[in-house]
N, C-alpha and C positions, 0 to 999 in steps of 0.2 A: 543526265544523271543516272546513276546506277539504281537498281532495285535488288532486293535480297535474293530473288530467284536467279538473277544473272550471276551474282557472287557465288551462290551455292552450286550452280550448275557449270561454272567455269572449269574446263578440263585442262589438264597439263599438256604441254606440247614440247617439241624437241628444244625449243628456245623459249626463254622467258618472254612474256608479253604483258601489256598493261591494259586495264579497264578503267578509263578515266571517269571520275565522279563530278569534278568541277572544283574551281577555286584551289587548284593545286593538289587535291586529293585523288589518289588512284590506287587500284588494287593490282599488285604485281603477282602474276601466277608463274611459279617457277617450274622447271622440268621435273623436280622431285615431288610436285604436287602441293608444295607449301604456298599459301596465299597470304601475301604480306601487304599491309597498309603502308603507303608512303605519301608524304606531303612534300611537294616541290615548292620552294620559295626563293625569293630573291632578297638578299640582305645588303643594304648599302652601308659600307664602312669606309671612312676616310675619303668620301666622295666617289668610291668605286662600288658598283653593283656586282655582287657575286652570287651566283646561283648555287643552292645547296638542296640536299634531300634529307628529310627528317623521317626516321623509321619509327612509325607509331606502334606497330605490333602486328600480330597475325589475325586472320579473319576467323570469326565464329558465327554460325547461324544462330538466330535468336532462340535460346533455350525455351522449351515448353513450360517448364516449372523450375523456377530458380529463386531462392530467397535473396534479399538484399545483401546479406553477408556473403553468400556464395558468389553473387555477381561482382561484389567488390574484390573478393579474392581472385576471381578470374581476371579482372582488369589489372590487378596488381601483378599478375603473371604475364601481362602483355598480350592478352587475347581480347579482341573487341568485335562487337557486331557492327553493321554498317552505320547505324544511328550513333553508336558510341564513337566510332572512328571520326564521324563528322564533328562530334563534340570536341574531340581531341584536336582536330584541324582548327576549330574556332579558337581554342586556347593557344595553339601554336601561332596562329595569325596575329593574335593580340600581342604576343611576345615580339614577333617580327616587327610590328608597327612601332614597338618601343626600342628597336635596334638590338634586340636580344635573340641570339640563336637558340631555338627551342632545344636542340640537342645539348648545348652547353648548360642550359637551365636544368634539364633533367639530370645531367651528370652532377651538377652542384646539389640538387635536391637529394640525390642518392648518397652523396658524401655526407650531407648533413644528417640524413637518417642513420647512416652507419655510425657516425660520431655519437649521435644521441643514444643509439642502442649500446654502444661501447661504454658510454658514461652511465652505467647503472648506479642505482642507489647503493648497492653493496660495494662497488668499486670506490665511490666517493667516500663512503663511510670508513672503509679501511684506510684511505688516504688521510681522512680527518683524524683517525685514531693514531696514525703514524706521526702526525705533527704534534700530538699532545706531549707535554713535558711531564709524563707520568712514569712511575715505576713500571717495569715489565709485568709484574704480577697484577697491577691495576689495569693495564691495557688488556691483558689476557682475560681478566674477569669481565671487562666491559664488552670485549669481542664475543665472549661466551653468551652474554645476555642478548646482544644483537643477533647472533646466529640462531638462538632459540626463539626469540620473541619477534624480531623485526624482519629479518631477511626472508623467512618463509612466505611472508605476505607481500613485501614490496622490494625485496632485494634485486630481482631481475628486471624491474621496471627502470626505464631511463629516469634519472633523478628529476628531470624537468617535467616528467609525466605524472609524478606522484601528486595526488590531490588531497584536499582536507578530508574527504570521505575515506580515502585509504588510511590516512593517519588515525582517524577516529576509530576505524576498525581495529587497527593495531592496539590502540590504547584500551578500548573496551574489552577486547579479548584477553589482553595481558592482565588487566585488573581482575577479570573473572577467574583466570586460570592460575595466575602467579601472585596476585595481591597488589595493593595500591603502591607499595614501595617500588616494585619492579616496573609498574606502569609509569610511575613518575620518572624513573631512570631512563626508560625508553623515550619518554617525551623530551627530556633534556638532551639526550643523545641525538635524536632525530633533528631537533632544532639546530644543534651544532653542525650537523652534516649539511643542512640546507644553508646555513650561514656561509660555510665554505663554498658550496656550489654557487651561491649568489655572487660571492666575491671573486670567483673565477669565471663568471659569465656562463655557467652551466645550468643555471636556473634563474628565474626572475622574481620569485617570492618564496616565503616560508609557509607551506601549507599547515604547519603545526599551529601557527599563531591564531587562526580563527577558531580552533577547537581546543585551545590550551586550557580553558576552564570547563570543559565538558564533563570532566570527572571531579568528584569532590576532592579537596586537598588531602594529602597524606598526613594523617595525624599520629602516625606511629611514634612512640616515645623510644627512640633508639637506645638510649643509654641509661634509662631509669633502672635502678637496682630493684630486683624482685624481693618481696618479703619471703620469709621462710615458708609461710603457708602457700604463697604463689609458686615457690620453687617446687614444693611437693605436688601441687595440683598440675603443674606443667609436666613434671616427670611422669606422673601417673597417666596423663593424657597421651604423652608420647609412647609410653610403654604399651598402651592399648591401641595404638594407631594402626598396627597391622600392615605397615608399609614395607619398603625394601629393608632387608636386614642390614645392608651396608649403610644406608642412610641413618637408621636408628643407632647403630654402633658408632658412627662418626659423630652424631649429635651427643651421645653419652661421653665420648672421648673429649669433646670440647668442654663439657662440664667437669669431667674428672681432672683435666689438666689446665683449664682456663686459657687455652690457646685461642688464636684467632680462627674464625670460621674457615677461611681459606687454608690455613695451616692444617686443620683437621681433614678437610675434604680432599686435599691433594697430598696426603701423607704417602710415603713410599716405604715398602718393606725393608729396603736397605738402610733406612734411618732408624729402624726399631731394633733394639736389643732386648728381647724378652727375658733372657737369662739374667741380665743385669737390671731389668726393669727401668730402662732409660730409653728415651726417644730423643735422638739428636737431629735437629733440623738444620740443614746447611744454610749458609749466609744468603744464598741467592733466593731462598724461599721466605726469608724474614723481612719484615717491613723496614727494619733498621739496617739490614744487610750485615748482620752479625750472627754467626752460628749460635744456636741456642740448645742447651741440654735440658730436658724436662723429665723429672722423676715420674714414673708410672705407678700409681697405687695398685694394690692387688686386684681391685675390680677391673681396672683397665687391662692388666696383664692377662687375666682370665678371659676377658672378652676378645682380645686380640689373638690369643692362642686358639680359641674356638674358630675365629674368622680365618685364621691362617690355613685351615683345612679347606676353605672355600676359595679364597683369593690369593693364597700364598704363592702360587705359580705365576702370578702377574706382577707387574712393576708396582702398581699402586695398591695400597691397602684397601681403598674403597673405589673400585673401578666404576666408570660411567655406565649408566643404564644402556645407552645406545652404542657408545664406543667403549668397549671393554679394554682397549689398549690405552685409554686415557683416564684421568681421574673423574670422579663424580663432580657434577656442577654444584657450586656453592649455593646456587638458587634452589637446590633440592630442599635445603633447610627451610627456606621461606615458603616453598610450596607445601611442605608438610604442615608448617605452622598455620598457613592459610586454611588448609583443610580441617585443622583442629580448632579453628576460630580463635587462634592466639595471635594472628598477624598484627592486629591493632594494639595489642597489649605488651608485646615483647618482640624484640628483634635479636638474632643470634649474637650480635656484638654485645648486647646487654649482659650476656653470661659473664664476661670479664668484669664489668662494672659491679655486678652482683657479687661475684667471688671476692673482689677487692674490698667491697663494703663490709661483707659479713666477716671476712678474715681479720680486717682491722678492728671490727667490733669485738672479736674474740681476743684481741690483744697480741696477735702475732706481730713480729717486728716488720715494719714497713719495708726494710731492706729485702727481707725474704719475699714479701708479696710482690714488690716491684720487680725483683729479679725473675720471679715465676712468670710475671706478665711480659717479660722482656722489654720493660720500659727503660728508656735512657735516663741516667742520673741528671737532673736539671742543673745541679751545681757543677760548674766546669772543673773547679779545683778538686772536688771530691771524686768526680768522674775520672780524673787523671790517675788518682792514687788508689781508688777502690776497685779492685778487680775480683773481689770475692764472689764466688758462685753460690755459696751457702747450700750446696747440693744435699748434704745430709739433713740439714734443717728443713729444707723445702720438701724432702721426701717424707719426713715425719708430718709436716703441716698438711701436705696434700693427701696423705693417707687418712688423716683426721677429717679433712674436707670431704673425701669420698664416703667415709662412714656417715658423716652428717647428711649427705645427700640421700643415702639409703634410708636414714631415719626419717627425714622429711617426706620422702616418697611414701613411706609406710604410715604417715599421718602424724608424726611427732611435731609439735609446734613450739618446742623450747630449744634454746641454745645450750650447748654444754657449758660447764663452768668456765669462766673467763681464764684464759691461759696466761700465765705469768712467765715472761721471758726476759 
């Protein structure tokens, strides 16, 4: 049997030579000085014995100081001490006894590792998203959440390697930084991704399930209409927030026009006609896939004129914080509300519910309000014949609404006289 001194002192010669250790293991010393571990074995297949050689790796003298992690990395690179080479021989012999060629087994293991590394959580998540029968705007919004909240932590991991501890870290961090609503969306999304991975044999279990109740349930009342006092308090809180100017202006635009949060966040300058005080959103950005014209009150026009000096050279009215060539993230609204301690009392979509409720209370015609909100007419017959836009009426109504918002923000707690129309 060999000892380490013999291995270390073996000198290269003009021709390769072997230093046998026993049980098929030997050290081959090559003319270029490389010392390679080889295991010679005989494998019987179909009644015929066939001799083969398994390349274990190259020789390394025992390091004087090496951590377990460093040793594992060295072995992963195919470098083995004498003792380690003997361990590899033992493993290879066990395979041969089972009729398995150790070289073929290692090749199969490498393929499995490569497949596992290629099947990352991010790759499966994008596949899951592509299979959803959702509108493009919904898919984009969900991908934005995954990109911000989930992928930075587990996106590069093989989907089968993600543990419940990883998932819990994603959820707790998201709840702390983005609020319970985003954390709940992340939880549902991750569980959906693992469901796909399991059904396609890329994972064996859903690590979300054991920690699904780790966070308190999300109790946000998404669509409750705010009272006039609450509207004023919210607008005052946002006004004193001190956050990004783009986020604050987008939030105000949502209130001035009662548009959807995504419509405000992703607004483009080519949609806005400040001279005519009209914002025309194309069909592809609307939930109902119908183009929508929105009258802009004087407050909105003034704010957008001021912002044009800052972002007017870009495509989007409200560019993203990190990617200035794209729109701001809709989640920016929720992050701001979470920082202001409003996350559990109000969600951005409640703006539309609030506006509809208060304008109806004031006696404005429901046709005007529903058209402003871009809601579809529920009556099929009426929908066929009623194509009125009520633009002039809506412009008057929304200017009055913007004025009321100013009054409530300043502390007024009464509604104007009921409008008769």
